C-alpha positions as CSV (number, residue, x, y, z in Angstrom):
1,M,-27.8,8.2,-82.3
2,K,-27.5,11.1,-84.7
3,F,-24.9,12.8,-82.8
4,L,-22.9,9.7,-82.6
5,L,-22.9,9.2,-86.3
6,K,-21.8,12.9,-86.6
7,L,-19.0,12.3,-84.2
8,F,-17.6,9.0,-85.8
9,A,-18.1,10.7,-89.7
10,W,-16.1,13.6,-87.9
11,I,-13.3,11.4,-86.4
12,F,-13.1,9.1,-89.8
13,G,-13.1,12.3,-91.8
14,G,-10.6,14.1,-90.0
15,G,-8.3,10.9,-89.7
16,G,-8.4,10.2,-93.6
17,L,-7.6,14.1,-94.2
18,I,-4.8,13.5,-91.9
19,V,-3.3,10.2,-93.3
20,L,-3.9,11.9,-96.7
21,G,-1.5,14.8,-95.7
22,L,1.0,12.5,-94.7
23,Y,1.1,10.4,-97.8
24,L,1.5,13.4,-100.2
25,T,4.5,14.6,-97.8
26,V,6.3,12.4,-95.6
27,I,5.3,8.9,-95.8
28,D,4.6,6.1,-98.7
29,F,3.0,2.5,-98.6
30,W,4.8,-0.5,-100.3
31,T,4.0,-4.1,-100.3
32,V,6.9,-6.4,-99.9
33,P,7.3,-8.4,-102.9
34,G,7.3,-12.0,-102.9
35,D,8.5,-12.9,-106.1
36,D,12.0,-13.2,-104.8
37,A,13.2,-16.4,-102.7
38,A,16.2,-14.7,-101.0
39,L,14.6,-11.4,-100.0
40,S,11.9,-13.5,-98.8
41,A,14.1,-15.1,-96.4
42,S,16.4,-12.6,-95.4
43,I,13.3,-10.4,-94.0
44,L,12.1,-12.9,-91.3
45,P,11.1,-13.0,-88.8
46,T,10.2,-9.2,-88.9
47,L,8.4,-8.9,-91.8
48,V,6.7,-11.6,-94.5
49,A,6.4,-11.0,-98.1
50,G,3.2,-9.7,-98.7
51,D,3.1,-7.5,-95.9
52,L,2.1,-3.9,-96.5
53,V,4.3,-1.6,-94.9
54,V,4.5,2.4,-94.1
55,I,7.8,3.9,-94.9
56,S,9.3,7.3,-95.2
57,K,9.6,9.6,-98.2
58,E,12.4,11.8,-96.8
59,G,14.5,11.9,-94.2
60,I,17.9,9.7,-93.3
61,P,17.5,6.9,-91.2
62,E,19.3,6.4,-88.0
63,I,21.1,3.3,-86.4
64,S,18.7,0.4,-85.4
65,N,16.2,1.4,-88.0
66,L,15.0,-1.1,-90.4
67,V,15.3,0.2,-94.0
68,R,14.6,-0.6,-97.6
69,C,17.6,0.6,-100.0
70,V,17.6,0.3,-103.6
71,D,19.1,-2.7,-105.0
72,P,22.7,-1.8,-106.5
73,D,22.1,-4.6,-108.9
74,S,18.7,-3.7,-110.2
75,P,17.5,0.1,-109.5
76,D,13.6,-1.2,-109.7
77,R,14.3,-3.6,-106.9
78,F,15.0,-3.4,-102.8
79,V,17.4,-4.9,-100.1
80,V,15.3,-4.7,-96.7
81,A,17.6,-4.5,-93.6
82,R,18.6,-2.9,-90.5
83,V,21.3,-0.2,-90.1
84,I,23.8,-1.3,-87.6
85,A,26.7,1.0,-88.5
86,H,28.1,4.0,-90.6
87,N,30.8,6.8,-90.7
88,G,33.7,4.5,-90.0
89,D,32.2,2.6,-87.4
90,P,33.8,-1.0,-86.7
91,I,31.8,-4.0,-87.2
92,T,32.0,-7.4,-85.9
93,I,29.1,-10.0,-86.6
94,A,30.1,-13.4,-84.8
95,A,27.6,-16.2,-83.4
96,G,24.9,-14.9,-85.5
97,T,25.0,-11.4,-83.6
98,A,25.9,-8.1,-85.0
99,N,27.5,-5.5,-83.3
100,S,29.3,-1.7,-83.8
101,K,30.6,0.2,-80.9
102,G,28.7,-1.6,-77.7
103,R,25.0,-0.8,-79.3
104,R,24.0,-4.2,-79.0
105,S,22.3,-5.4,-75.5
106,P,23.2,-9.1,-74.6
107,S,19.9,-10.8,-74.5
108,P,19.1,-14.4,-73.6
109,R,15.5,-14.1,-74.3
110,R,14.2,-16.7,-76.9
111,C,11.2,-15.3,-79.1
112,T,7.5,-16.8,-78.2
113,E,8.1,-19.1,-81.4
114,P,11.8,-20.2,-80.5
115,V,12.5,-22.0,-83.8
116,M,11.1,-20.9,-87.0
117,S,11.0,-23.4,-90.2
118,V,12.8,-21.2,-93.0
119,T,13.2,-22.3,-96.8
120,S,16.1,-20.9,-98.7
121,K,16.1,-19.7,-102.2
122,D,17.2,-23.0,-103.3
123,G,14.0,-24.4,-101.6
124,E,15.6,-26.0,-98.5
125,A,14.0,-25.9,-95.4
126,L,16.1,-25.0,-92.4
127,A,15.2,-24.8,-88.8
128,L,16.5,-21.4,-87.5
129,D,16.7,-20.4,-83.8
130,C,14.9,-17.3,-83.1
131,W,16.1,-14.9,-80.5
132,Q,15.1,-11.3,-79.2
133,E,17.8,-8.7,-79.4
134,S,18.1,-5.1,-78.4
135,Y,20.5,-2.8,-80.7
136,D,20.6,1.0,-79.9
137,G,17.3,1.1,-77.8
138,A,15.2,-0.9,-80.4
139,N,14.1,-4.3,-80.0
140,F,13.3,-6.8,-82.4
141,E,13.6,-10.6,-83.1
142,V,16.1,-12.2,-85.3
143,L,16.9,-15.6,-86.5
144,R,20.0,-17.6,-86.5
145,S,21.7,-20.9,-87.6
146,P,22.0,-23.1,-85.0
147,E,25.4,-23.9,-86.0
148,A,26.1,-19.9,-85.9
149,S,28.6,-20.4,-83.2
150,T,31.2,-22.3,-85.5
151,A,31.2,-19.8,-88.3
152,E,34.3,-17.7,-89.0
153,P,33.3,-14.1,-87.6
154,F,33.1,-11.0,-90.0
155,E,34.9,-8.2,-89.3
156,G,34.6,-5.0,-90.8
157,K,34.4,-1.2,-90.9
158,A,31.4,1.3,-92.3
159,E,32.5,3.8,-94.9
160,V,32.6,7.1,-94.3
161,G,29.0,8.3,-95.8
162,K,27.6,5.0,-96.0
163,F,25.0,2.8,-94.2
164,F,26.3,-0.9,-93.4
165,V,23.0,-2.8,-93.0
166,V,22.2,-6.4,-91.5
167,S,19.2,-8.8,-92.1
168,D,17.5,-9.8,-89.4
169,N,17.6,-13.0,-90.6
170,R,21.4,-13.7,-90.2
171,A,21.3,-17.2,-91.5
172,L,20.1,-16.6,-95.0
173,H,20.9,-12.6,-95.3
174,L,20.9,-10.4,-98.3
175,D,22.5,-7.3,-96.7
176,S,26.1,-5.5,-96.8
177,R,27.8,-8.7,-96.6
178,D,26.5,-9.6,-100.3
179,Y,25.8,-6.0,-101.8
180,G,28.2,-3.8,-100.1
181,Q,27.5,-0.3,-98.2
182,F,24.6,1.9,-99.2
183,E,24.3,5.6,-99.6
184,P,21.8,6.9,-96.7
185,R,19.8,9.0,-99.6
186,L,19.0,5.5,-101.3
187,C,17.3,3.8,-97.9
188,R,14.0,4.7,-96.5
189,R,12.9,3.8,-93.1
190,I,10.1,1.3,-92.8
191,Y,8.2,2.4,-90.1
192,F,5.4,-0.1,-89.4
193,R,3.6,-3.1,-90.9
194,L,0.1,-1.6,-91.9
195,W,-1.3,-5.1,-92.6
196,G,0.1,-8.6,-92.8
197,A,0.3,-10.8,-95.5
198,A,-2.2,-13.0,-94.4
199,G,-5.1,-10.2,-93.5
200,I,-6.6,-10.2,-90.2
201,T,-5.1,-13.5,-89.3
202,E,-1.8,-11.8,-89.2
203,P,-0.5,-8.7,-86.8
204,H,-1.0,-5.5,-88.7
205,F,-0.4,-2.1,-87.9
206,N,3.0,-2.9,-85.8
207,W,5.2,-0.4,-84.3
208,V,8.1,-3.5,-84.3
209,F,11.0,-1.8,-86.2
């Protein structure tokens, strides 16, 4: 018994030192704020306001990474979206899907919860379709409006030295279509959810970004 206690103490103690070392050098923790209805809607279905996530302190994110970028209108706030293009890449957003240079792989798969009820920043309840998506090797879920197929397509190009980011909630977005493009140095990669907003009843420690 004493041996087991010592073993557990050594494991958890060593793990704590590793986490502390990472925290001091390469990672940080961030709780997604819940006081911005537009942001709370735009991060669905990947994140929920109140989630505790692990983000990078340094380094430049890559295509398909979920990122937290400094809000250009308010330096103490952030935009959370996914990098889909950079450095002059062409961009097409049509029928609720985003693509650049053929990075998106078509998928007919729905989410486990195929329809999600989402509240807009104006307090309107919307039923959005949830689809699984694969983009440049990353797999994640996105929300689309049932009327997305009739919406006018967006065509554009990423600026050289900038990221074009798109919300996983394609219907209630808060991304480069709203704020313009972002300098990579102002964006930090979101690695995973460490703890869900509802505690143990929510998925936590998920590598889904």
